[in-house]
C-alpha positions as CSV (number, residue, x, y, z in Angstrom):
1,M,0.0,0.0,0.0
2,P,1.4,3.5,-0.8
3,R,2.3,5.8,2.1
4,L,2.5,9.5,2.3
5,D,6.1,10.7,1.6
6,H,5.6,14.5,1.3
7,V,3.4,17.4,0.4
8,A,4.8,20.2,-1.7
9,L,3.9,23.9,-1.5
10,Q,5.1,26.5,-4.0
11,V,6.6,29.6,-2.3
12,S,8.0,32.8,-3.6
13,D,10.8,33.3,-1.0
14,I,12.4,30.1,0.2
15,D,14.2,31.6,3.2
16,R,11.1,33.5,4.4
17,S,9.1,30.4,4.1
18,I,11.7,28.3,5.9
19,A,11.6,30.8,8.7
20,F,7.8,30.7,8.8
21,Y,7.5,27.0,8.9
22,T,10.4,26.5,11.4
23,E,9.7,29.5,13.7
24,V,5.9,29.7,13.6
25,L,5.0,26.1,13.1
26,G,8.0,24.5,14.7
27,L,8.9,22.1,11.9
28,P,12.5,21.0,11.8
29,L,14.4,21.8,8.7
30,M,15.8,18.7,7.1
31,F,17.7,20.5,4.3
32,K,17.6,23.2,1.6
33,K,19.0,22.6,-1.9
34,E,19.4,24.5,-5.1
35,D,18.7,22.5,-8.2
36,P,19.9,24.5,-11.3
37,D,19.2,21.5,-13.6
38,H,15.5,21.9,-12.9
39,N,15.4,25.6,-12.1
40,E,14.3,25.0,-8.6
41,V,15.3,25.7,-5.0
42,F,13.6,23.6,-2.4
43,A,13.6,22.7,1.2
44,Y,12.3,19.7,3.2
45,L,10.8,20.0,6.7
46,E,10.1,17.2,8.9
47,L,6.5,16.1,9.7
48,E,5.3,13.1,11.6
49,G,3.9,10.7,8.9
50,G,5.5,12.4,5.9
51,N,7.4,15.6,5.1
52,L,6.7,19.1,3.8
53,E,8.5,20.4,0.7
54,L,8.8,24.1,0.0
55,L,9.5,24.7,-3.7
56,A,10.4,27.9,-5.6
57,L,11.0,28.2,-9.3
58,V,14.1,30.1,-10.3
59,D,15.4,31.5,-13.6
60,D,18.8,30.6,-15.1
61,D,20.5,33.1,-12.9
62,G,19.0,31.7,-9.7
63,N,16.4,34.4,-9.2
64,V,12.9,33.4,-8.0
65,I,10.4,33.6,-10.8
66,P,7.5,35.8,-9.5
67,R,4.2,34.1,-9.0
68,K,0.6,35.2,-8.5
69,L,-0.5,34.4,-5.0
70,P,-3.5,31.9,-4.8
71,V,-6.8,33.3,-3.8
72,I,-8.0,32.1,-0.4
73,E,-11.6,31.0,-0.6
74,K,-13.9,28.2,0.7
75,P,-13.5,25.3,0.8
76,Y,-9.8,26.3,1.3
77,C,-8.5,23.6,-1.0
78,P,-5.9,22.6,-1.4
79,H,-4.6,22.9,2.1
80,V,-2.2,21.1,4.5
81,A,-3.8,19.8,7.6
82,L,-1.6,19.3,10.7
83,G,-2.8,17.5,13.8
84,V,-2.5,19.1,17.2
85,D,-3.2,18.0,20.7
86,D,-4.8,21.3,21.9
87,I,-6.2,23.8,19.4
88,D,-6.5,26.5,22.1
89,V,-2.7,26.4,22.6
90,V,-2.1,26.9,18.9
91,I,-4.7,29.7,18.7
92,A,-2.7,31.5,21.4
93,E,0.5,30.9,19.6
94,L,-0.9,32.2,16.3
95,E,-2.3,35.3,18.0
96,A,1.0,36.0,19.7
97,R,2.8,35.9,16.4
98,K,0.0,38.0,14.8
99,I,-0.9,35.3,12.3
100,P,-4.6,35.9,11.4
101,L,-7.1,33.1,11.2
102,I,-8.9,32.6,7.9
103,D,-11.7,30.7,9.6
104,G,-12.4,29.0,12.9
105,P,-12.0,27.6,15.3
106,L,-14.8,25.4,14.0
107,I,-16.2,22.4,15.9
108,I,-18.2,19.2,15.5
109,P,-19.0,18.6,19.1
110,G,-17.4,15.4,20.5
111,Q,-15.6,14.8,17.2
112,V,-13.2,17.5,16.0
113,R,-12.1,21.2,16.2
114,W,-10.2,22.9,13.4
115,L,-9.1,26.3,12.1
116,Y,-7.5,27.7,9.0
117,F,-4.7,30.2,8.5
118,A,-2.2,30.9,5.6
119,D,1.5,31.1,5.1
120,P,3.2,34.2,3.5
121,D,2.3,32.8,0.0
122,N,-1.4,32.2,0.8
123,N,-0.9,28.5,1.1
124,V,-3.7,27.4,3.4
125,I,-2.8,25.5,6.6
126,E,-5.4,23.7,8.8
127,Y,-4.8,22.8,12.4
128,V,-7.0,19.9,13.5
129,Q,-7.7,18.5,17.0
130,W,-9.6,15.2,17.1
131,L,-11.7,15.0,20.2
132,N,-12.8,11.4,20.0
133,N,-9.4,9.6,20.4
134,A,-11.2,6.3,19.7
């Protein structure tokens, strides 16, 4: 059976994005690499159950190719969903870092709580807390 290896997100500034994902979300940086043969620069960050790849396209001189930011609108797809133990803790952390919520926290009583926010490139991230650990 296949298993999740990684999820990739396009970014416009690899260093800014690495800082966001390591400092705001606390993901450990595995490595960053320039790939001139494919006009890319990418970084991998560690996630339990798979990894996150940040990917920027560059021109032949290594300059990031500008991209139009995606529009954030319901149903917020695609998005990366990250499981957390206590959504109230992450809400406080996001508020302290002045990261605005797109939506939430939302709840299905006894089942799940979740919220949405975005990275600097409008890639949508969801935090999920499952309430029925069964």
